[in-house]
Every structure is written in structure tokens, then in C-alpha cells.
mmCIF file as Biopython writes it, N, C-alpha, C and O atoms, coordinates in Angstrom:
data_model
#
loop_
_atom_site.group_PDB
_atom_site.id
_atom_site.type_symbol
_atom_site.label_atom_id
_atom_site.label_alt_id
_atom_site.label_comp_id
_atom_site.label_asym_id
_atom_site.label_entity_id
_atom_site.label_seq_id
_atom_site.pdbx_PDB_ins_code
_atom_site.Cartn_x
_atom_site.Cartn_y
_atom_site.Cartn_z
_atom_site.occupancy
_atom_site.B_iso_or_equiv
_atom_site.auth_seq_id
_atom_site.auth_asym_id
_atom_site.pdbx_PDB_model_num
ATOM 1   N N  . MET A ? 1  ? 128.629 268.016 119.275 1.0 0.0 1  A 1 
ATOM 2   C CA . MET A ? 1  ? 127.925 269.149 119.512 1.0 0.0 1  A 1 
ATOM 3   C C  . MET A ? 1  ? 126.921 269.429 120.805 1.0 0.0 1  A 1 
ATOM 4   O O  . MET A ? 1  ? 126.087 268.666 121.292 1.0 0.0 1  A 1 
ATOM 5   N N  . GLU A ? 2  ? 127.268 270.736 121.184 1.0 0.0 2  A 1 
ATOM 6   C CA . GLU A ? 2  ? 126.656 270.820 122.509 1.0 0.0 2  A 1 
ATOM 7   C C  . GLU A ? 2  ? 125.115 271.259 122.297 1.0 0.0 2  A 1 
ATOM 8   O O  . GLU A ? 2  ? 124.498 271.844 121.407 1.0 0.0 2  A 1 
ATOM 9   N N  . LYS A ? 3  ? 124.772 270.648 123.643 1.0 0.0 3  A 1 
ATOM 10  C CA . LYS A ? 3  ? 122.815 270.496 123.393 1.0 0.0 3  A 1 
ATOM 11  C C  . LYS A ? 3  ? 122.871 272.008 124.527 1.0 0.0 3  A 1 
ATOM 12  O O  . LYS A ? 3  ? 123.414 272.200 125.615 1.0 0.0 3  A 1 
ATOM 13  N N  . THR A ? 4  ? 122.160 272.732 123.768 1.0 0.0 4  A 1 
ATOM 14  C CA . THR A ? 4  ? 121.696 274.229 124.695 1.0 0.0 4  A 1 
ATOM 15  C C  . THR A ? 4  ? 120.077 273.622 125.464 1.0 0.0 4  A 1 
ATOM 16  O O  . THR A ? 4  ? 119.269 272.757 125.128 1.0 0.0 4  A 1 
ATOM 17  N N  . ASN A ? 5  ? 120.142 274.353 126.340 1.0 0.0 5  A 1 
ATOM 18  C CA . ASN A ? 5  ? 118.592 274.340 127.345 1.0 0.0 5  A 1 
ATOM 19  C C  . ASN A ? 5  ? 117.835 275.503 127.005 1.0 0.0 5  A 1 
ATOM 20  O O  . ASN A ? 5  ? 118.029 276.609 127.509 1.0 0.0 5  A 1 
ATOM 21  N N  . VAL A ? 6  ? 116.934 275.229 126.111 1.0 0.0 6  A 1 
ATOM 22  C CA . VAL A ? 6  ? 115.922 276.475 125.577 1.0 0.0 6  A 1 
ATOM 23  C C  . VAL A ? 6  ? 114.760 276.877 126.351 1.0 0.0 6  A 1 
ATOM 24  O O  . VAL A ? 6  ? 113.803 277.511 125.906 1.0 0.0 6  A 1 
ATOM 25  N N  . THR A ? 7  ? 114.949 276.358 127.849 1.0 0.0 7  A 1 
ATOM 26  C CA . THR A ? 7  ? 113.452 276.218 128.548 1.0 0.0 7  A 1 
ATOM 27  C C  . THR A ? 7  ? 113.841 277.418 129.253 1.0 0.0 7  A 1 
ATOM 28  O O  . THR A ? 7  ? 114.948 277.709 129.707 1.0 0.0 7  A 1 
ATOM 29  N N  . MET A ? 8  ? 112.530 278.204 129.279 1.0 0.0 8  A 1 
ATOM 30  C CA . MET A ? 8  ? 112.374 279.261 129.689 1.0 0.0 8  A 1 
ATOM 31  C C  . MET A ? 8  ? 111.538 279.422 131.656 1.0 0.0 8  A 1 
ATOM 32  O O  . MET A ? 8  ? 110.581 278.744 132.032 1.0 0.0 8  A 1 
ATOM 33  N N  . THR A ? 9  ? 111.869 279.894 132.045 1.0 0.0 9  A 1 
ATOM 34  C CA . THR A ? 9  ? 111.065 280.263 132.777 1.0 0.0 9  A 1 
ATOM 35  C C  . THR A ? 9  ? 109.779 281.045 132.490 1.0 0.0 9  A 1 
ATOM 36  O O  . THR A ? 9  ? 109.618 281.565 131.386 1.0 0.0 9  A 1 
ATOM 37  N N  . THR A ? 10 ? 108.790 281.146 133.533 1.0 0.0 10 A 1 
ATOM 38  C CA . THR A ? 10 ? 107.656 282.085 133.354 1.0 0.0 10 A 1 
ATOM 39  C C  . THR A ? 10 ? 108.064 283.815 133.232 1.0 0.0 10 A 1 
ATOM 40  O O  . THR A ? 10 ? 107.862 284.531 132.251 1.0 0.0 10 A 1 
ATOM 41  N N  . GLU A ? 11 ? 108.645 284.181 134.446 1.0 0.0 11 A 1 
ATOM 42  C CA . GLU A ? 11 ? 109.408 285.234 134.230 1.0 0.0 11 A 1 
ATOM 43  C C  . GLU A ? 11 ? 110.092 285.832 133.038 1.0 0.0 11 A 1 
ATOM 44  O O  . GLU A ? 11 ? 109.902 286.944 132.545 1.0 0.0 11 A 1 
ATOM 45  N N  . GLU A ? 12 ? 111.025 284.775 132.618 1.0 0.0 12 A 1 
ATOM 46  C CA . GLU A ? 12 ? 111.322 285.048 131.390 1.0 0.0 12 A 1 
ATOM 47  C C  . GLU A ? 12 ? 110.917 285.350 130.021 1.0 0.0 12 A 1 
ATOM 48  O O  . GLU A ? 12 ? 111.393 286.052 129.129 1.0 0.0 12 A 1 
ATOM 49  N N  . MET A ? 13 ? 109.611 284.397 130.164 1.0 0.0 13 A 1 
ATOM 50  C CA . MET A ? 13 ? 108.547 284.333 129.009 1.0 0.0 13 A 1 
ATOM 51  C C  . MET A ? 13 ? 107.833 285.990 128.994 1.0 0.0 13 A 1 
ATOM 52  O O  . MET A ? 13 ? 107.693 286.655 127.969 1.0 0.0 13 A 1 
ATOM 53  N N  . GLN A ? 14 ? 107.414 286.463 130.484 1.0 0.0 14 A 1 
ATOM 54  C CA . GLN A ? 14 ? 106.996 287.485 130.402 1.0 0.0 14 A 1 
ATOM 55  C C  . GLN A ? 14 ? 107.945 288.918 130.088 1.0 0.0 14 A 1 
ATOM 56  O O  . GLN A ? 14 ? 107.491 290.061 130.134 1.0 0.0 14 A 1 
ATOM 57  N N  . GLY A ? 15 ? 109.120 288.612 129.817 1.0 0.0 15 A 1 
ATOM 58  C CA . GLY A ? 15 ? 110.149 289.904 129.789 1.0 0.0 15 A 1 
ATOM 59  C C  . GLY A ? 15 ? 110.554 290.488 130.982 1.0 0.0 15 A 1 
ATOM 60  O O  . GLY A ? 15 ? 111.274 291.486 130.929 1.0 0.0 15 A 1 
ATOM 61  N N  . GLU A ? 16 ? 110.247 290.078 131.927 1.0 0.0 16 A 1 
ATOM 62  C CA . GLU A ? 16 ? 110.991 289.704 133.418 1.0 0.0 16 A 1 
ATOM 63  C C  . GLU A ? 16 ? 112.361 289.643 133.682 1.0 0.0 16 A 1 
ATOM 64  O O  . GLU A ? 16 ? 112.873 288.630 133.203 1.0 0.0 16 A 1 
ATOM 65  N N  . PRO A ? 17 ? 113.150 290.397 134.293 1.0 0.0 17 A 1 
ATOM 66  C CA . PRO A ? 17 ? 114.389 289.967 134.677 1.0 0.0 17 A 1 
ATOM 67  C C  . PRO A ? 17 ? 114.429 288.394 135.170 1.0 0.0 17 A 1 
ATOM 68  O O  . PRO A ? 17 ? 113.354 288.003 135.623 1.0 0.0 17 A 1 
ATOM 69  N N  . ALA A ? 18 ? 115.231 287.676 135.156 1.0 0.0 18 A 1 
ATOM 70  C CA . ALA A ? 18 ? 115.532 286.479 135.263 1.0 0.0 18 A 1 
ATOM 71  C C  . ALA A ? 18 ? 115.726 286.298 136.858 1.0 0.0 18 A 1 
ATOM 72  O O  . ALA A ? 18 ? 116.503 287.123 137.338 1.0 0.0 18 A 1 
ATOM 73  N N  . ALA A ? 19 ? 115.352 285.679 137.467 1.0 0.0 19 A 1 
ATOM 74  C CA . ALA A ? 19 ? 115.330 285.192 138.873 1.0 0.0 19 A 1 
ATOM 75  C C  . ALA A ? 19 ? 117.314 284.794 139.362 1.0 0.0 19 A 1 
ATOM 76  O O  . ALA A ? 19 ? 118.148 284.112 138.766 1.0 0.0 19 A 1 
ATOM 77  N N  . LYS A ? 20 ? 117.381 285.363 140.287 1.0 0.0 20 A 1 
ATOM 78  C CA . LYS A ? 20 ? 118.867 285.127 140.899 1.0 0.0 20 A 1 
ATOM 79  C C  . LYS A ? 20 ? 119.053 283.970 141.464 1.0 0.0 20 A 1 
ATOM 80  O O  . LYS A ? 20 ? 117.950 283.590 141.856 1.0 0.0 20 A 1 
ATOM 81  N N  . GLU A ? 21 ? 119.941 283.128 141.743 1.0 0.0 21 A 1 
ATOM 82  C CA . GLU A ? 21 ? 120.422 281.945 142.745 1.0 0.0 21 A 1 
ATOM 83  C C  . GLU A ? 21 ? 120.371 282.527 143.820 1.0 0.0 21 A 1 
ATOM 84  O O  . GLU A ? 21 ? 121.015 283.519 144.163 1.0 0.0 21 A 1 
ATOM 85  N N  . ASN A ? 22 ? 119.337 281.736 144.605 1.0 0.0 22 A 1 
ATOM 86  C CA . ASN A ? 22 ? 119.571 281.718 146.192 1.0 0.0 22 A 1 
ATOM 87  C C  . ASN A ? 22 ? 118.979 283.061 146.655 1.0 0.0 22 A 1 
ATOM 88  O O  . ASN A ? 22 ? 119.283 283.647 147.694 1.0 0.0 22 A 1 
ATOM 89  N N  . GLU A ? 23 ? 117.965 283.518 145.604 1.0 0.0 23 A 1 
ATOM 90  C CA . GLU A ? 23 ? 117.123 284.974 146.066 1.0 0.0 23 A 1 
ATOM 91  C C  . GLU A ? 23 ? 116.142 284.599 146.814 1.0 0.0 23 A 1 
ATOM 92  O O  . GLU A ? 23 ? 115.628 283.481 146.866 1.0 0.0 23 A 1 
ATOM 93  N N  . THR A ? 24 ? 115.861 285.599 147.435 1.0 0.0 24 A 1 
ATOM 94  C CA . THR A ? 24 ? 114.843 285.393 148.627 1.0 0.0 24 A 1 
ATOM 95  C C  . THR A ? 24 ? 113.671 286.244 148.180 1.0 0.0 24 A 1 
ATOM 96  O O  . THR A ? 24 ? 113.763 287.042 147.248 1.0 0.0 24 A 1 
ATOM 97  N N  . LYS A ? 25 ? 112.359 286.008 149.012 1.0 0.0 25 A 1 
ATOM 98  C CA . LYS A ? 25 ? 111.297 286.384 148.352 1.0 0.0 25 A 1 
ATOM 99  C C  . LYS A ? 25 ? 111.322 288.243 148.756 1.0 0.0 25 A 1 
ATOM 100 O O  . LYS A ? 25 ? 110.715 289.142 148.174 1.0 0.0 25 A 1 
ATOM 101 N N  . ALA A ? 26 ? 111.997 288.309 149.619 1.0 0.0 26 A 1 
ATOM 102 C CA . ALA A ? 26 ? 111.946 290.203 149.463 1.0 0.0 26 A 1 
ATOM 103 C C  . ALA A ? 26 ? 112.830 290.491 148.383 1.0 0.0 26 A 1 
ATOM 104 O O  . ALA A ? 26 ? 112.556 291.494 147.723 1.0 0.0 26 A 1 
ATOM 105 N N  . GLU A ? 27 ? 113.969 289.734 148.019 1.0 0.0 27 A 1 
ATOM 106 C CA . GLU A ? 27 ? 114.640 290.523 146.519 1.0 0.0 27 A 1 
ATOM 107 C C  . GLU A ? 27 ? 114.128 289.919 145.443 1.0 0.0 27 A 1 
ATOM 108 O O  . GLU A ? 27 ? 114.459 290.319 144.327 1.0 0.0 27 A 1 
ATOM 109 N N  . LYS A ? 28 ? 113.536 289.215 145.545 1.0 0.0 28 A 1 
ATOM 110 C CA . LYS A ? 28 ? 112.249 288.754 144.131 1.0 0.0 28 A 1 
ATOM 111 C C  . LYS A ? 28 ? 111.480 290.174 143.709 1.0 0.0 28 A 1 
ATOM 112 O O  . LYS A ? 28 ? 111.435 290.872 142.696 1.0 0.0 28 A 1 
ATOM 113 N N  . PHE A ? 29 ? 110.801 290.222 145.275 1.0 0.0 29 A 1 
ATOM 114 C CA . PHE A ? 29 ? 109.501 291.354 145.199 1.0 0.0 29 A 1 
ATOM 115 C C  . PHE A ? 29 ? 110.074 292.700 144.598 1.0 0.0 29 A 1 
ATOM 116 O O  . PHE A ? 29 ? 109.561 293.379 143.709 1.0 0.0 29 A 1 
ATOM 117 N N  . ILE A ? 30 ? 111.451 292.971 145.396 1.0 0.0 30 A 1 
ATOM 118 C CA . ILE A ? 30 ? 112.066 293.997 144.513 1.0 0.0 30 A 1 
ATOM 119 C C  . ILE A ? 30 ? 112.282 294.111 143.404 1.0 0.0 30 A 1 
ATOM 120 O O  . ILE A ? 30 ? 111.783 295.039 142.769 1.0 0.0 30 A 1 
ATOM 121 N N  . ARG A ? 31 ? 113.161 293.121 142.789 1.0 0.0 31 A 1 
ATOM 122 C CA . ARG A ? 31 ? 113.550 292.906 141.622 1.0 0.0 31 A 1 
ATOM 123 C C  . ARG A ? 31 ? 112.417 292.936 140.371 1.0 0.0 31 A 1 
ATOM 124 O O  . ARG A ? 31 ? 112.487 293.682 139.394 1.0 0.0 31 A 1 
ATOM 125 N N  . ILE A ? 32 ? 111.614 292.186 140.571 1.0 0.0 32 A 1 
ATOM 126 C CA . ILE A ? 32 ? 110.192 292.186 139.703 1.0 0.0 32 A 1 
ATOM 127 C C  . ILE A ? 32 ? 109.123 293.894 140.080 1.0 0.0 32 A 1 
ATOM 128 O O  . ILE A ? 32 ? 108.756 294.675 139.202 1.0 0.0 32 A 1 
ATOM 129 N N  . GLY A ? 33 ? 108.899 294.023 141.337 1.0 0.0 33 A 1 
ATOM 130 C CA . GLY A ? 33 ? 108.497 295.244 141.307 1.0 0.0 33 A 1 
ATOM 131 C C  . GLY A ? 33 ? 109.118 296.213 140.900 1.0 0.0 33 A 1 
ATOM 132 O O  . GLY A ? 33 ? 108.270 297.000 140.477 1.0 0.0 33 A 1 
ATOM 133 N N  . GLU A ? 34 ? 110.509 296.796 140.725 1.0 0.0 34 A 1 
ATOM 134 C CA . GLU A ? 34 ? 110.974 297.846 140.104 1.0 0.0 34 A 1 
ATOM 135 C C  . GLU A ? 34 ? 110.877 297.667 138.553 1.0 0.0 34 A 1 
ATOM 136 O O  . GLU A ? 34 ? 110.783 298.714 137.912 1.0 0.0 34 A 1 
ATOM 137 N N  . TYR A ? 35 ? 110.889 296.375 137.791 1.0 0.0 35 A 1 
ATOM 138 C CA . TYR A ? 35 ? 110.920 296.120 136.654 1.0 0.0 35 A 1 
ATOM 139 C C  . TYR A ? 35 ? 109.559 296.623 136.538 1.0 0.0 35 A 1 
ATOM 140 O O  . TYR A ? 35 ? 109.421 297.613 135.819 1.0 0.0 35 A 1 
ATOM 141 N N  . ARG A ? 36 ? 108.474 296.114 137.131 1.0 0.0 36 A 1 
ATOM 142 C CA . ARG A ? 36 ? 107.212 296.637 136.561 1.0 0.0 36 A 1 
ATOM 143 C C  . ARG A ? 36 ? 106.376 297.843 136.758 1.0 0.0 36 A 1 
ATOM 144 O O  . ARG A ? 36 ? 105.467 298.335 136.090 1.0 0.0 36 A 1 
ATOM 145 N N  . MET A ? 37 ? 107.034 298.222 138.032 1.0 0.0 37 A 1 
ATOM 146 C CA . MET A ? 37 ? 106.878 299.950 138.090 1.0 0.0 37 A 1 
ATOM 147 C C  . MET A ? 37 ? 107.488 300.632 136.876 1.0 0.0 37 A 1 
ATOM 148 O O  . MET A ? 37 ? 106.852 301.615 136.495 1.0 0.0 37 A 1 
ATOM 149 N N  . ASN A ? 38 ? 108.521 300.344 136.224 1.0 0.0 38 A 1 
ATOM 150 C CA . ASN A ? 38 ? 109.303 301.269 135.396 1.0 0.0 38 A 1 
ATOM 151 C C  . ASN A ? 38 ? 108.449 300.988 134.119 1.0 0.0 38 A 1 
ATOM 152 O O  . ASN A ? 38 ? 108.265 301.961 133.387 1.0 0.0 38 A 1 
ATOM 153 N N  . LYS A ? 39 ? 107.875 299.732 133.731 1.0 0.0 39 A 1 
ATOM 154 C CA . LYS A ? 39 ? 106.832 299.544 132.603 1.0 0.0 39 A 1 
ATOM 155 C C  . LYS A ? 39 ? 105.588 300.580 132.890 1.0 0.0 39 A 1 
ATOM 156 O O  . LYS A ? 39 ? 105.008 301.149 131.964 1.0 0.0 39 A 1 
ATOM 157 N N  . ALA A ? 40 ? 105.267 300.750 134.167 1.0 0.0 40 A 1 
ATOM 158 C CA . ALA A ? 40 ? 103.811 301.082 134.222 1.0 0.0 40 A 1 
ATOM 159 C C  . ALA A ? 40 ? 104.042 302.624 134.119 1.0 0.0 40 A 1 
ATOM 160 O O  . ALA A ? 40 ? 103.206 303.391 133.640 1.0 0.0 40 A 1 
ATOM 161 N N  . VAL A ? 41 ? 105.154 302.974 134.573 1.0 0.0 41 A 1 
ATOM 162 C CA . VAL A ? 41 ? 105.623 304.750 134.406 1.0 0.0 41 A 1 
ATOM 163 C C  . VAL A ? 41 ? 105.592 304.990 132.879 1.0 0.0 41 A 1 
ATOM 164 O O  . VAL A ? 41 ? 104.972 305.900 132.328 1.0 0.0 41 A 1 
ATOM 165 N N  . ASP A ? 42 ? 106.323 304.079 132.291 1.0 0.0 42 A 1 
ATOM 166 C CA . ASP A ? 42 ? 106.870 304.430 130.585 1.0 0.0 42 A 1 
ATOM 167 C C  . ASP A ? 42 ? 105.192 304.347 130.308 1.0 0.0 42 A 1 
ATOM 168 O O  . ASP A ? 42 ? 104.765 305.293 129.648 1.0 0.0 42 A 1 
ATOM 169 N N  . ALA A ? 43 ? 104.459 303.606 130.617 1.0 0.0 43 A 1 
ATOM 170 C CA . ALA A ? 43 ? 103.226 303.470 129.487 1.0 0.0 43 A 1 
ATOM 171 C C  . ALA A ? 43 ? 102.018 304.781 130.049 1.0 0.0 43 A 1 
ATOM 172 O O  . ALA A ? 43 ? 101.074 305.227 129.397 1.0 0.0 43 A 1 
ATOM 173 N N  . ILE A ? 44 ? 102.412 305.131 131.332 1.0 0.0 44 A 1 
ATOM 174 C CA . ILE A ? 44 ? 101.443 306.148 131.238 1.0 0.0 44 A 1 
ATOM 175 C C  . ILE A ? 44 ? 102.365 307.600 130.769 1.0 0.0 44 A 1 
ATOM 176 O O  . ILE A ? 44 ? 101.722 308.649 130.727 1.0 0.0 44 A 1 
ATOM 177 N N  . GLY A ? 45 ? 103.457 307.632 130.514 1.0 0.0 45 A 1 
ATOM 178 C CA . GLY A ? 45 ? 103.936 308.715 129.856 1.0 0.0 45 A 1 
ATOM 179 C C  . GLY A ? 45 ? 103.631 308.302 128.320 1.0 0.0 45 A 1 
ATOM 180 O O  . GLY A ? 45 ? 103.621 309.233 127.515 1.0 0.0 45 A 1 
ATOM 181 N N  . ARG A ? 46 ? 103.437 307.290 127.945 1.0 0.0 46 A 1 
ATOM 182 C CA . ARG A ? 46 ? 102.917 307.083 126.459 1.0 0.0 46 A 1 
ATOM 183 C C  . ARG A ? 46 ? 101.443 307.514 126.271 1.0 0.0 46 A 1 
ATOM 184 O O  . ARG A ? 46 ? 101.031 308.062 125.248 1.0 0.0 46 A 1 
ATOM 185 N N  . LEU A ? 47 ? 100.629 307.192 127.437 1.0 0.0 47 A 1 
ATOM 186 C CA . LEU A ? 47 ? 99.008  307.738 127.464 1.0 0.0 47 A 1 
ATOM 187 C C  . LEU A ? 47 ? 99.316  309.345 127.612 1.0 0.0 47 A 1 
ATOM 188 O O  . LEU A ? 47 ? 98.840  310.057 126.728 1.0 0.0 47 A 1 
ATOM 189 N N  . GLU A ? 48 ? 99.872  309.808 128.382 1.0 0.0 48 A 1 
ATOM 190 C CA . GLU A ? 48 ? 100.070 311.291 128.319 1.0 0.0 48 A 1 
ATOM 191 C C  . GLU A ? 48 ? 99.979  312.196 126.810 1.0 0.0 48 A 1 
ATOM 192 O O  . GLU A ? 48 ? 99.408  313.260 126.570 1.0 0.0 48 A 1 
ATOM 193 N N  . ASN A ? 49 ? 100.782 311.305 125.943 1.0 0.0 49 A 1 
ATOM 194 C CA . ASN A ? 49 ? 101.170 312.351 124.551 1.0 0.0 49 A 1 
ATOM 195 C C  . ASN A ? 49 ? 99.769  312.155 123.813 1.0 0.0 49 A 1 
ATOM 196 O O  . ASN A ? 49 ? 99.643  312.716 122.725 1.0 0.0 49 A 1 
ATOM 197 N N  . LEU A ? 50 ? 98.588  311.325 124.371 1.0 0.0 50 A 1 
ATOM 198 C CA . LEU A ? 50 ? 97.545  311.338 123.778 1.0 0.0 50 A 1 
ATOM 199 C C  . LEU A ? 50 ? 96.640  312.836 123.911 1.0 0.0 50 A 1 
ATOM 200 O O  . LEU A ? 50 ? 95.637  313.198 123.295 1.0 0.0 50 A 1 
ATOM 201 N N  . ALA A ? 51 ? 97.501  313.572 125.057 1.0 0.0 51 A 1 
ATOM 202 C CA . ALA A ? 51 ? 96.420  314.745 125.188 1.0 0.0 51 A 1 
ATOM 203 C C  . ALA A ? 51 ? 96.734  315.754 124.139 1.0 0.0 51 A 1 
ATOM 204 O O  . ALA A ? 51 ? 96.023  316.751 124.014 1.0 0.0 51 A 1 
ATOM 205 N N  . ASN A ? 52 ? 97.898  315.513 123.285 1.0 0.0 52 A 1 
ATOM 206 C CA . ASN A ? 52 ? 97.954  316.432 122.091 1.0 0.0 52 A 1 
ATOM 207 C C  . ASN A ? 52 ? 96.787  316.417 121.159 1.0 0.0 52 A 1 
ATOM 208 O O  . ASN A ? 52 ? 96.501  315.521 120.365 1.0 0.0 52 A 1 
ATOM 209 N N  . ARG A ? 53 ? 95.986  317.842 121.427 1.0 0.0 53 A 1 
ATOM 210 C CA . ARG A ? 53 ? 94.458  317.703 120.309 1.0 0.0 53 A 1 
ATOM 211 C C  . ARG A ? 53 ? 95.306  317.825 119.051 1.0 0.0 53 A 1 
ATOM 212 O O  . ARG A ? 53 ? 94.755  317.218 118.133 1.0 0.0 53 A 1 
ATOM 213 N N  . GLY A ? 54 ? 96.594  318.464 118.636 1.0 0.0 54 A 1 
ATOM 214 C CA . GLY A ? 54 ? 96.807  318.789 117.539 1.0 0.0 54 A 1 
ATOM 215 C C  . GLY A ? 54 ? 97.057  317.210 116.587 1.0 0.0 54 A 1 
ATOM 216 O O  . GLY A ? 54 ? 96.942  317.121 115.365 1.0 0.0 54 A 1 
ATOM 217 N N  . SER A ? 55 ? 97.328  316.352 117.302 1.0 0.0 55 A 1 
ATOM 218 C CA . SER A ? 55 ? 97.383  315.002 116.865 1.0 0.0 55 A 1 
ATOM 219 C C  . SER A ? 55 ? 96.395  314.023 116.877 1.0 0.0 55 A 1 
ATOM 220 O O  . SER A ? 55 ? 96.464  313.044 116.133 1.0 0.0 55 A 1 
ATOM 221 N N  . TYR A ? 56 ? 95.370  314.226 117.754 1.0 0.0 56 A 1 
ATOM 222 C CA . TYR A ? 56 ? 94.348  313.337 118.159 1.0 0.0 56 A 1 
ATOM 223 C C  . TYR A ? 56 ? 93.129  314.039 118.347 1.0 0.0 56 A 1 
ATOM 224 O O  . TYR A ? 56 ? 93.215  315.260 118.479 1.0 0.0 56 A 1 
ATOM 225 N N  . GLU A ? 57 ? 92.037  313.517 118.384 1.0 0.0 57 A 1 
ATOM 226 C CA . GLU A ? 57 ? 90.514  314.042 118.558 1.0 0.0 57 A 1 
ATOM 227 C C  . GLU A ? 57 ? 89.845  313.410 119.452 1.0 0.0 57 A 1 
ATOM 228 O O  . GLU A ? 57 ? 89.760  312.228 119.118 1.0 0.0 57 A 1 
ATOM 229 N N  . TYR A ? 58 ? 89.435  313.576 120.224 1.0 0.0 58 A 1 
ATOM 230 C CA . TYR A ? 58 ? 88.540  312.573 121.308 1.0 0.0 58 A 1 
ATOM 231 C C  . TYR A ? 58 ? 87.506  313.416 122.095 1.0 0.0 58 A 1 
ATOM 232 O O  . TYR A ? 58 ? 87.539  314.645 122.049 1.0 0.0 58 A 1 
ATOM 233 N N  . THR A ? 59 ? 86.689  312.809 122.738 1.0 0.0 59 A 1 
ATOM 234 C CA . THR A ? 59 ? 85.547  313.012 123.514 1.0 0.0 59 A 1 
ATOM 235 C C  . THR A ? 59 ? 85.825  313.085 124.977 1.0 0.0 59 A 1 
ATOM 236 O O  . THR A ? 59 ? 86.810  312.502 125.431 1.0 0.0 59 A 1 
ATOM 237 N N  . GLN A ? 60 ? 85.108  313.691 125.660 1.0 0.0 60 A 1 
ATOM 238 C CA . GLN A ? 60 ? 85.596  313.786 126.925 1.0 0.0 60 A 1 
ATOM 239 C C  . GLN A ? 60 ? 85.089  312.654 127.578 1.0 0.0 60 A 1 
ATOM 240 O O  . GLN A ? 60 ? 85.761  312.286 128.542 1.0 0.0 60 A 1 
ATOM 241 N N  . GLU A ? 61 ? 83.836  311.841 127.251 1.0 0.0 61 A 1 
ATOM 242 C CA . GLU A ? 61 ? 83.393  310.666 127.499 1.0 0.0 61 A 1 
ATOM 243 C C  . GLU A ? 61 ? 84.513  309.912 127.322 1.0 0.0 61 A 1 
ATOM 244 O O  . GLU A ? 61 ? 84.704  309.223 128.324 1.0 0.0 61 A 1 
ATOM 245 N N  . GLN A ? 62 ? 85.597  309.697 126.208 1.0 0.0 62 A 1 
ATOM 246 C CA . GLN A ? 62 ? 86.466  308.896 125.980 1.0 0.0 62 A 1 
ATOM 247 C C  . GLN A ? 62 ? 87.398  308.808 127.246 1.0 0.0 62 A 1 
ATOM 248 O O  . GLN A ? 62 ? 87.721  307.828 127.917 1.0 0.0 62 A 1 
ATOM 249 N N  . VAL A ? 63 ? 87.699  310.023 127.353 1.0 0.0 63 A 1 
ATOM 250 C CA . VAL A ? 63 ? 88.875  310.498 128.232 1.0 0.0 63 A 1 
ATOM 251 C C  . VAL A ? 63 ? 88.450  309.722 129.769 1.0 0.0 63 A 1 
ATOM 252 O O  . VAL A ? 63 ? 89.160  309.146 130.594 1.0 0.0 63 A 1 
ATOM 253 N N  . ASP A ? 64 ? 86.857  310.017 129.727 1.0 0.0 64 A 1 
ATOM 254 C CA . ASP A ? 64 ? 86.455  309.620 131.535 1.0 0.0 64 A 1 
ATOM 255 C C  . ASP A ? 64 ? 86.613  308.112 131.401 1.0 0.0 64 A 1 
ATOM 256 O O  . ASP A ? 64 ? 87.146  307.572 132.370 1.0 0.0 64 A 1 
ATOM 257 N N  . ALA A ? 65 ? 86.284  307.393 130.470 1.0 0.0 65 A 1 
ATOM 258 C CA . ALA A ? 65 ? 86.487  306.153 130.277 1.0 0.0 65 A 1 
ATOM 259 C C  . ALA A ? 65 ? 87.779  305.179 130.748 1.0 0.0 65 A 1 
ATOM 260 O O  . ALA A ? 65 ? 87.909  304.145 131.402 1.0 0.0 65 A 1 
ATOM 261 N N  . MET A ? 66 ? 88.705  306.167 129.993 1.0 0.0 66 A 1 
ATOM 262 C CA . MET A ? 66 ? 90.068  305.939 130.081 1.0 0.0 66 A 1 
ATOM 263 C C  . MET A ? 66 ? 90.245  305.922 131.789 1.0 0.0 66 A 1 
ATOM 264 O O  . MET A ? 66 ? 90.446  304.881 132.414 1.0 0.0 66 A 1 
ATOM 265 N N  . PHE A ? 67 ? 90.138  307.180 132.375 1.0 0.0 67 A 1 
ATOM 266 C CA . PHE A ? 67 ? 90.209  307.292 133.851 1.0 0.0 67 A 1 
ATOM 267 C C  . PHE A ? 67 ? 89.681  306.462 134.753 1.0 0.0 67 A 1 
ATOM 268 O O  . PHE A ? 67 ? 90.021  306.157 135.896 1.0 0.0 67 A 1 
ATOM 269 N N  . GLN A ? 68 ? 88.688  306.106 133.975 1.0 0.0 68 A 1 
ATOM 270 C CA . GLN A ? 68 ? 87.923  305.147 134.939 1.0 0.0 68 A 1 
ATOM 271 C C  . GLN A ? 68 ? 88.462  303.681 134.823 1.0 0.0 68 A 1 
ATOM 272 O O  . GLN A ? 68 ? 88.368  302.946 135.805 1.0 0.0 68 A 1 
ATOM 273 N N  . ARG A ? 69 ? 88.935  303.301 133.843 1.0 0.0 69 A 1 
ATOM 274 C CA . ARG A ? 69 ? 89.872  302.128 133.572 1.0 0.0 69 A 1 
ATOM 275 C C  . ARG A ? 69 ? 91.009  302.248 134.358 1.0 0.0 69 A 1 
ATOM 276 O O  . ARG A ? 69 ? 91.544  301.164 134.595 1.0 0.0 69 A 1 
ATOM 277 N N  . LEU A ? 70 ? 91.666  303.439 134.943 1.0 0.0 70 A 1 
ATOM 278 C CA . LEU A ? 70 ? 92.941  303.450 135.139 1.0 0.0 70 A 1 
ATOM 279 C C  . LEU A ? 70 ? 92.637  303.196 136.482 1.0 0.0 70 A 1 
ATOM 280 O O  . LEU A ? 70 ? 93.335  302.317 136.989 1.0 0.0 70 A 1 
ATOM 281 N N  . SER A ? 71 ? 91.528  303.876 137.432 1.0 0.0 71 A 1 
ATOM 282 C CA . SER A ? 71 ? 91.271  303.934 138.775 1.0 0.0 71 A 1 
ATOM 283 C C  . SER A ? 71 ? 91.261  302.602 139.442 1.0 0.0 71 A 1 
ATOM 284 O O  . SER A ? 71 ? 90.649  301.603 139.063 1.0 0.0 71 A 1 
ATOM 285 N N  . LEU A ? 72 ? 92.092  302.739 140.579 1.0 0.0 72 A 1 
ATOM 286 C CA . LEU A ? 72 ? 92.027  301.377 141.349 1.0 0.0 72 A 1 
ATOM 287 C C  . LEU A ? 72 ? 90.728  301.391 141.964 1.0 0.0 72 A 1 
ATOM 288 O O  . LEU A ? 72 ? 90.010  302.380 142.110 1.0 0.0 72 A 1 
ATOM 289 N N  . LYS A ? 73 ? 90.455  300.049 142.357 1.0 0.0 73 A 1 
ATOM 290 C CA . LYS A ? 73 ? 89.192  299.258 142.738 1.0 0.0 73 A 1 
ATOM 291 C C  . LYS A ? 73 ? 89.551  298.689 143.927 1.0 0.0 73 A 1 
ATOM 292 O O  . LYS A ? 73 ? 88.757  297.968 144.531 1.0 0.0 73 A 1 
#
């Protein structure tokens, strides 16, 4: 019976695309950057759905707290 390798890289455990063989640091930056940016854009899109007052009730203070947390420091 063939033994399979079940070890995973840190990137694979975080759900990021697996590293390419002989990948440069610049290529790794682009690969991981694209993946993370796409996830961030998707998450922001889901946050936008919260603006629907027909489905949600919230205060201005709650909105301000969310924007404060999203702002870069």
C-alpha cells in the first residue's frame, strides 16, 4: 500500500494557494497578494449587505465602530 504525505505547508493550512517549485519572492508576493486581496474584496462586499435597513437594525455608533476598525492605522 502506498503511503501518502499528509504534511501541509503553513500556506495550505491557511487556505492560500500552494507554493510553486522554484518560485521567487516576487512571484510569491503576487500569488499570495492576489489571493488575499480577492478575499478582502469579497469580505467588504458582504459587509455592504449589512446596509440593508429592511433586514438589519443598527445605530450610527455601531456603524462608526465598524468603520473605525476598518481604518488603517
